[in-house]
N, C-alpha and C positions, 0 to 999 in steps of 0.2 A: 867538034867542039869539046874541049877538055874542061873538067871541073876547075882545075887550078887557074886556067885562063879566065874563066867566068868570075871566080872569086877575086882575082887581081883587077879585073875590069870593074867589078862592083866597088872595090875599095877605092879605085881611081875616081869613080863617079861620086864617092861619098854616100853611097846607099847604105841604109841600115839593114836591109834584108834582101835575100835572093830566093825566089820561088822557082822550083823546078817541078813541072807537072807535064805529063804526056799530052800531046796534041795541042800544046801552046808553046810559043817561044818563051825563053826564060824571062822572068819578071823581076824588076828591081823596085824596092820601095825607097823613093827619094823625097825628102821633105813630107813624108806621110802619105804620098801617093804611089800606087803601083803602076809602073810604066814598063811595057814590053820592050825587050831588046830587039833591034832590027836583025832578026835571024829567022831561019826556018823553024817551024814547030818541032818540038822534041818528040821522037817516037818512044814508046815504052821501053824498048831495048836500049835506047840512048841513055835514058835516066838510070836504068839498071847498071849499065856499063860505067857511068860516071860515079856511081855510089859504091860499087863492089869493093874498091880498094880503101874506102873510108872506114868500113866497119871491121873491128877486131872479131876474132871467132866468138868471143863471149857476147859482144854486142849483136852479132849476126843471129846468135841463138835466141837472145831476148826479142829481136825483131820478128823472128820466125814464130815465137810463142805468143807475143802480145800484139803483133802487127803494128808496132810503133816503138821507137827507141830514141832517147836523147843522148847526144854525144858531143864531146868537145873536139875541135879539129883545128889545127894550126898550119898556116902556110908561112914558112920562114921568111922573115923580112917584109911580110905583108900585113898579116893580122891573125887573130884567133877568131874562131867562129863557134857559136853554139848552134847545133843542128838538131832538128827533129825530122826523122825519116819515118814515113807512115804509108799505109795503104789507102787508096781512094778508088772506088769503083774497080777494085781488083788489080790496080796497077800501083807501082811505087811512085811516091812523090816525096819532096823534101823542101824544108825551109831552112836557110842558113842566116843566122843573126850575126852581124859583124861585131866583134869585141876588140876595140883598138888595143895595141900593146901599151900605149901611153895612158896612164891614169890621170885624169884631170882633177884639179882640186875644186873646192866648193865655189871659189870666186870664178874660175874659168867656166864652170857650169851655169853661171848666172843664178845660183841658188841664194836664198836669204842667209845672211851671216850667222844667224842664230843656229842654223843646222850644224855648223862646225863645233858649237859648244856641246853637242851630243857626245863628242869623243871624250869629254872631261868628266862624265859621270863615272864614279868609282864602281858602281854595280847597277843592276836593274835591266829593264827591257825597253829597247828602242825599236820602233817599227817604221819601215818605209813602205807606203802602200800606193796603189794606183792600178790602172788597167795595163794590159800588155803593151810594152813599148813606150811607157811613160818615163823611163829613166831610173827605175828602182835600183837595178843592179849597178848602174853607173854611179849613183849617189852613194850606195853602200861601199863601193870600191874606193871612192874618195874619202869616206870616213875611216875605213880600215887603213888606208895608206897614211892618213893623218896621224892615227894612233901609232902606226909603225915607226914614224919619224920622230915622235915626241915622247913615247913612253917605253921604258925598258920592261917589257912584259911578254907573255906567251899568248899569241892569237891563234885560235883554231877555227878554220872555216870548213863548213860542210855544205857541199854544193852538188847539184845534179843538172848538167855537168859543171866542171870547173870552167869559169869564164876568164876573168882577169887573173893574170899571173903576178903575184906579189913577190917582192924581194925583201929579205931581212934588212932591217936598219937598226934602230934602237931595240925594236921588238923582234922576236923570232916568230915566224909564221908557218904553221902546219896546215896545208890545204888537203882536204880529203874529199874524194869524189865518190858519190853513191853509185854502186854498181862495179866500181873498180877497187876502191880502198875500203869500202864498207858496204854491207848489204842494204841498209835502210837509214833514213834520217834518224829514226828513233834509236836504232842500235848505235849509230855514231855518237849521238848526243849522250847516251848512257856511258859509253866508253870514254868520252871526252872528260868526264868528271875525274877520271883517274890519270889524266894527262897534264895535270897542274896548269889548267888554263886560267888566264885572267880575263880574256875577251873571247867570246864565241860568236861566230857569224853563221847563221843557218839560212841557206839560200831561200827557203820558203817554208812557212808553217802550213803544211798541206792537210794535216789531219789532227784529230784530237790528241793522239799519242805524242806527236811532235810538239803541239801547243803546250801540253801539260808538262812535258820534260823541259822545254825551254823556259817556262815560267818557274819551274822548280830550280833550274840553274840560276835564274835571275834572283830568286829568293836566297840562294846559298852564297851570295857574294860575288857573282860573276856579272860582267857587263855583256848582255846578249843583244845582238842585232838580228833582225829578220825582216821578211817581206810578207805581205798579204795582197791578194787581188781585190781590194776594196776601194771605194771612191772617196771616202771621207773618214775623218777621225771617229765620228759617231758610229758610222757603219762598221768600222774596224772593231770597235768595242762590242757592238752587237754580234758580229760574226764570231768573235771568240767566246762570248757568253753562250750564244745559241749552240755552239758545238758541244757543250756539256749537257748531260741529262738534267732535267728540271730540279731534281733534288740536290744537285751540286752547284747550281747557278748562283745562289747567295754566297757560297764560299768563294767561288772564283771572282765574284765582284769585289770581295774583300781583298783577295790576293792581288788583283789588278790595281786596286787603289794603292797598294803598298809598293809593288814592283814596277809598274809602268812608269817610265820616265818621260817619254816623248813619242809623238807620232807625226810623221811628215807624209801628207797625202798629196800625190803629184799628178799633174797632167801636162802634156806638151801641146803647145799651140804654135801654129805657123806665124811668123812675124808679119807685120803689115806689108813689108816689101817682098815677102816670100823667099827671103834669102837664108833664113835659119829657123830653128824651132826653139821656142822659149818655154821655160818651166813656169807654170802657175802652181803654187804650193800652199797647202793648208798646214798650219803648224799648231800642234797641241803640246803644251808643256804641263806636266802633272803638278799643278799648283795645289795648295790646300783646298780651294773651292772645287777644282776639278776632281780631286781625290774624294771629296765628300759626295759629289754627284755620282761618281763611279760606284762607291760603296752602297749608295741608296738606290742605284738603278735608275737615276734621273738622266737618261741618255740625251733626251731632247734639250736639256738645259746646258749641255756641253757646248753646243755651237754658240749660244748667246754669251757664255762666259769667255770663249775664245775671242769673240769680237770686242769684248770689254777689257781684254788684257793685253792689248797691243803694246802699250807703252811700258808697263811694268815687267811683263814676262816675255814680251816680243812674240806672242801668239798672233795668229791671223786666220780668218776663215778663207775659204776658196774665193768667195766673192770679193773680199778685201784684196786678195792677191790679184784678181782680175782687174779691179778698179785701179790698182797701182800701175799695172801694165797699160791700161787704157789712158791713164793720166799722163804717162810718159810717152804716149803716142807709139807704143810698140805693137799694139794689136788694134783691130777695128772694133767698133761698138757691136756689130753683128757677131763677131767672134766671141766677145765677152759674154753676150747673151746666150749664145749656143753652148758655151762651156760652163755656164752657171747652173747651180742646182739649189 
């Protein structure tokens, strides 16, 4: 069994992920469920053999040192894959996430129309949040592609690893991969300021240094997109503020009130028929009232203001998004209750 064959089979089946683990057959995640392939269990040496040609010498060194490494891998004519190779119980395992060559737009992704307006901000910070596998990277790619086709500007992406491959259109796009083109997110962000960017996309705000540099970039007239692993807009704000020392939290609330433009918090649900996965999306737009709540640390009031601003600012809470899917008969009542918070 060859890795390329497995990745081609995975793509043919429309799976989002491929899991390789010793003593089990390969597993595919299809419509959110892990399903084993009808094959013999993999031996540890089988997994090692499959993965030995995937790693560059530099990546192999990182794996040897840290027992885990993120890489981007492409199969010509099939798809690109984001892969994490790691050790478990002393043996090598890997998970491949499929990244299609084609970048879908907001409409094709069944996302609220208001998300497309995020590309029109001249500057500021836009965050796409949600759990792993909720469509954050796909949504960001749709927004970057939209900017590329409508604005003559310089877009710089900083990713670990590079997932979607963008092509220049009206915009010119520079894609930098952490570990290959730059040592860290923080270093790449600092250098980006000298590269005359208009739009900056940071794959993930993982630590305080990256957060503070991204916020500074947004303050200095750049439009910055990034992601966080949080489940709601209010939780996202809390996560950013809590990352700072207590004596700096009042200052960062003031900065966020000024630079934060929008947050889209995402979740994917299986459709009622089980044929597709549908996005439920919470939308926050930094209106004057939201800005005031941010500055005063009134995080609990944010959710109520979002629900009250559906018509004028086109905001919505996660529950409102779930109710809309339920009203259109796209999901079941039990699914809506399970996804609600």
